N, C-alpha and C positions, 0 to 999 in steps of 0.2 A: 179697494185700492185703485182699480181701474174701472172705467165704464165698460158696458157689455161689448161694444165694438172693439175697444182697445184690448180687453181681455181675450176676445176671440182671436185677435191677430197677434197676441203676444208670443205664442208658440206655433203659429200657423204660417207656413211659407206660401208664396204666390201660387204654387201648384195645388193648394188646398189641403196639404197633409199637415196633421197636427203632431208636433214633436215633443209634447209635454213629458211623456214617459222617458224618452231619450235624454231630455234636459235634466230630469231628476236624477238619472243615473250618472250623467256627466258631473252634476253638482256634487256627487259623493267624492269626486276627485278633489274638489276644492276643500272639502272637509279634511281629506287625508293629508294634503300638503300643509294645511294650517296646523294640524295636530303635530306633525313632525317639526315644523318651524317653531311652534310654541314650546316644545320640549328643548330645542336648541337654545332658546332665549333664557332658560333658567340654568343652563349648564355652566356658564362662565364662572359664577361665584363658587361652584363646587370645585373646579380646577384651581381657582385661586387659593382655596383652603387646602386641598389635597396635595397639590404640587407646589404651593407657595409661590404662585405667579403674581406679577403685577397686573393691573387692569389692562394695560396695553398688551401684555403677553397673552392674557386669557382671550383677547380678541382674535387670536388665531383660530378660535372656534368659528367665529363669523367669517373669517377669511376663507377657511376650508369650505364652509357651507356655500358661500357665494361664488367661490372659485369653480365649484362644480357646475353652477349655472352658466358661468362664463365659458367654460370649456365645452359644454355640451349644447349650448343654445343653437348654434348653426348646424351641427350634425343632427340635432333633434328636428329642426325644420326640414332638412334634406330627407331624413327618414320618413317624416310625416308626409312629404310630397310623394315619396316612392311607395310607402305602404298604406297610406291613407290614415284617416283618423283612428280607426280600430287598431291597425297594426302598430301605430306609434304609441297608443295608450298601453297595449300589452307589453311592448318593450320597456316602457317606463315603469310599469308595475313590477316587472321582473327585476329591474335594476334596483328599485326601492327595497324589495324583499331581500336581495343579496346584501345590500348595505346594512340593513337591520340585523340580518343573521351574523354579519361580521362582528357585531358588538359582543357576541358570545366569546370568541377567542380574544378579542381586544381586552375584555375584562381580565382575562388570565394574563395577557401580556402586561397590562396595567402601565402603559407608558402613553405620554401625550400624543405622539405621532400615530399610535394605533387607533385611538379614538378619532383623530382628525381624518384618517383614511375612511372610516365608517361614515362620518359626517359628510365627507366629500362625495362618496359613492351614492348615498341617499339623495343628495341634492342633484346629482346627475340624473337620477331617475325622475325626480320631481320636475326637472327641466322639461322632459318629454311631456309630462302631464300638463304643465302650465303652458308650454308652447302650443299644445293642441287644444286644451280645454278652453282657454281664454277666447281665442278667435272662434272656436266651435260654438260656444255659448252665444256669440253675437249673431250667428246665422240661423239658429234654430227658431225662426219666426220672422215676423215683420221687421224689416231693416230699420224702421223708424224707432223701434224700441230696443235697439241693440244695447245701448248703455244701461237701460233699465234691466234687461235680462242678465247682463253680466254682473250687475250689482245684486240682483236676487241670488245668483249663483254664489257670489262672494259672501252672502249672508250665511251659507253653510260653512264657508271659510271662517266666519266669525265664531261659530260654535266650536270648531277645532282649536282656534286660538284660546278659547276659555279652558277647554279640557287639557290642552298641552301642558301649561304650567302646573296644573293640579297633579297630573300624572307624573310629570318630571319631578316636582317637589317631593312626592311620596318616596321616590327611589333615589334621587340625587342628594338628598339631605337627610340626616338622621340625628336624633337626640344623642346618639353615641359617637358622633363625630364623623369627619370626612372619610376615615378609613373604613368604617362600617358601611357607609353609603356607597363607597366604591365597589363593594362586592355585589350590589344589587343593580348596578347601572344597566346591565344587559336585559333585565326582565321586561321593561316596557317595550323595548325594541323587538324582542322575540314575539311578544303579543301582536305588535303591529305587522310583523312579517306574516303571521298566521292570517290576520285579517286581510292583508293585501293579496294573499294567495286565493282566498275565497272570492274577493272582488274580481280578480283576474279570470276566474272560472265563469263568473257572470258575464263579463265583457266578451269572453270567447264565444258564448252562445247567443248573444244579443246582436241583432243586425243594426249597425250604425250607418245611416245614410250619408253619402258623400255629397255635401252641398257646396256649390261654388258661391262665394260671397257676391252679393249684388254690387255692381259698380255704380258709383255716384259721381263720376268725373264731370258730368254736366254736358259732355259733347256726344254722348252716346257710343263712342268708340272704346272708352275705358282706359283708365290709368294703366291697368295691367297690360294693355296692348301697345300703348303709345309712349308712355313715360316711365322713366326709372323712378323707383320709390324715393331716390335721393334728390329728385326734382320736386318733391312734394314737401313744402316747408312745415306743414303740420306734423308729418311723420319725422322729419329730420330733428325738429325741436322736441319731439316726444322722447327721443333717446336720452338726451341730457336731463330732461325733466324726470324721467323714471330713475335715472342714475342717482340724482340727488334726493328724490323721494325715498327710495329704498335705503339710501345711506342714512337718512334721518331716522327712518323707522327702525332699521337694524340697531343703530346706536341707542335709541331710546329703549327698545325692548331689551337689549343686552345688558344695559347698565341700570335698569329699573331697580333690581335687587340691591345693587351697590348704593344707589341713591337713597332708597328707603332705610337701609341698615345704618348708613353713615350720616344722613342729613336731617331726618325728621326728629322732632323732640321726643323726650321720654313719654311713654304712654300710660304709666301707672299700673299698679298691681292688679287692678280689676280686669285688665285686658288678658290676664293669664288664662282666663276661662272663656275668652271671646271666641264665638263660632267663626267670625271673620278671619281670625288668625290661626284657626285649627287647634285651639286649646293651648296647653302649657308649652308645647313645642314651638308655638308661634312667637314666643317672646324669649328674651335673654337678659340677664342682669349684668349691668356694667356700672361700677362706682356707686352701687347702692340704688340705682334706678333701673326701671324696666324699659327695654327698647324692643322694637320689632326684630325678630330673628330672620335668618335667610328663609326658613320654611314659612314663616308668617308672611314674608314679602311675596313669596310665590302665590299665596292665597289672595293677597290684595291685588296682585297682578291679574289673576284670573277673575275674581269676583267683581272687581271694580274696573280695572283697566280694560280687559278684553270684553267684559259685558258692555261697557260704553262703546267699544269698537264694534260689537255686533249691533247695538242699537243704532249706531251711526250708519252702518251698512243698510239696515232695514229701512230707516227713515230716509236714507239717501236715495233708495230706489224710488220712493214716492216723489221726493223733491226733484230728482232728475227727470221725472216724467212731466214736470210742470215748468221747469226753468232750464235755461241753457246750461249744459254741462260744464263748459269752460268757465262761465261766470261763477257757478256754484263752487267749483274747485278752487278758483282764485280767492273767493271769500273764505273758504275753509282754510286754505294755506296761510292767508293773512292772519286769521285767528290764531294759528299755531305759531306764527312769528311772535305775536304778542305773548302767548303762553310760555314760550321758551324764555322770553325775557323775564317773565315773572319768576320762573324757576331759577334763573341765574342770579336773581336778586337775593336769594336765600331768605325767604319770608316765612319759613316754618310750614305750618299747616296750609297756609294759603298757596305756597309753592307746590305742595303735594296735591292739592285740589287742581291746580293748573296742570300738573303732570297727568292726572287722570283725565281731565277734559281734552288734553291733546290726543288721546286715543280716539275720542269721538270724531274729532276733526280730521284725523288721519284716515279714517275708515274708507272713504270713497276714492282716495287718491290713486292707488295702484290700478284698480279696474277702469277708472275714468280716463287716466292717462293712456292706458292700453287701448281703450275704445276710441278715443279721439285720435290716437296715433295711426290706427289702421283704417280710419274712415275713408271710404271711397277707393280703396286700393284693389278691389276686385280679387282676381286670382292670385295676386301677389301679397295678399294678407298674411299667408303663412310665412313668407320670407320676411316681411316686415315684423311679424310677431317674434321671429327669432332674434332680430336685432334689439327689439324692445326688451326681451327677456335677457339678452346679454348685458343690458344696462343695469341689471340687478347687481353687477359687479361693484356698484357703489356701496353695497352692503358689506363687501369684503375690505374695502380700503378705508372708508371714513370712520368706522368704529374704532380702528386702531388710533386714529388721530384723537378721537373723543376720549379713548382710554388714556392716552398720553396726557391730555389736558387734565383729566381727572387725577392722574398720579401727581402732576405738578401743581395744579391750582385748585383741586378739589372737584367733587362731582357736580356741584351746582354750576360752576364756571364751564364745565364740559358741555352743558346744554346750549352754549352759544354756537357750537358746531352745527347741530340740527337747525338752529335759527336761520343760519345762512342758507342751508339747503332749502328750507321752506320758502325763502324769498324767490328762488329760481322756479319752484313749482307754481307759486302765485303768478309770476310773470307769464308762464306758459298758459295758464288757465285764462287770464284776461286777454292775452294776445291771440288765442286760438281762432276766433272768428276771422281775424285778419289773415292769419297764416293759411287757413283752409278755404277762405272765401265763402264760408257757410254762415248764414244768419238765420235765426229762427228761435222758437220757444223750445224746440226739441234738439238734443245733440245731433240727431240725424233728421232734420226737418224734411218731411215729405219725401219725394224721390231723390232729393239732392243731398240729403243729409248724411256716425259714431264719432 
C-alpha cells in the first residue's frame, strides 16, 4: 500500500519512536463506537413497531444519540487537555459502560424515555473517545500521512458498522413480534459493557505518549500561539461541513430499514431461504407477495451497505495517499448528490443499488473533514476537535426533518434532504485548498500540509 519510506514514517514521529502498537490499540476505540452507532441505526423501526411511533417521532433516538455528543464535546475537550489522552479515554470508557448497563433497568421500565436516556449516556462516553482518538490518530506518525492514518483507523470503524446492525437485528426484531423483541433489548448492551470493562483495564496499564501536534502555519510561530482557531477558514468551514455530513449519514442510516421495507419491489418466494436475508425471518408476506422484512433489512444493511462503507474506507486510505484529500472528498460528495437524486426518483432496484453505493462514497467523509479541519492548528487541535465533534449535532436535527418528509411524502422523497447536505460537503472539499492555503498531492503536503 505504501512504499518502504512511507511505511516507515506512517507510525514514526520525528523523535524516531514507532507508535504502531499504540495506534492499533487506539483503533479499537473506532471499532467500539461504530458498533454502538450501528446498533442505534436499526433501533428506530423497532420503536415504530413497539410504541406505534411515526418516523419523525422515532427519530428521537437519533436526537438523543447526537445530543449526547453536543452536550459533552466541549467538556470532553477540556478534560482531555487536563487529564491527557489516557485519562480522557478512561473517562469515556467508564461512561459508555454506565450507559450500556442502564439498558438493563430500562428494559424493565419499558418506556421510550428510559431507552433515550441510555442512548444519550452512551453517546456522551463515545464523545470522549471520538474527541481524543480522532486527533490522536493524526499525530501517531509522520504529519504528512495524518489523513491516511485516520482513514486506516476508521477502517476498524467500518468493521463495527457491519457488526452493529447484525447484532442489533438479532435482538431488536423477532419473528414473534415487537413485544418479544422488547424483552431482549438489553442483552447486547450488557455484552458491550463487559467488553468495554476489559478494554479499560488494558488502557489503564498501557503507556500512551502525549504528543503535541506539529504546527504547519507556515511562519514557524504556530497557529496555536498567534491565531485563534476561528481565524482559520479551513477550520471554521469544517464545522458546518461536518454538521451536514453527519446529518446526511444519520438520516440515511436511520431510515434505511424503512426504505427497504416500504419502497423496494417484491422479492419472490425463493428469497425465503436466502442467506443474505437470514432465512425465513428476513421476508414477510403482504397481499400475496413476499417482501423484505425488518430483520432482513438489517442483514442487507450490514452485508451490503456497511461492507461497501468498509471498502470505501480501506480504498480511501490508498486514494488519499495519492491525491489531494479535499478534491477526493468533493468528488465523493458530488457522487452522493447524484445517488440521492436516483433514490428520490423511485426507480425500484436501481434506487436500491444507488442507496448501497452511497455508503461507499460516504465512507471517507467524516475522518477527512476532521483531518482537514484541524490541519496546522498545533496545540489547539484538541479544542478544534471539540467543536468539530459538536457539529455531530446535525445528526440529531436533520433526521427528524427527513422522517417528517417520509411521513408526508414517502421515504423516497425523504432522500432529497441528505442530497442538500452533500452539496455543502462537496463545496467544502473543493474549496479547502483556498481556505487553508495548502496546495499539493497530499492532504498535508510536506512540512506545510491534514
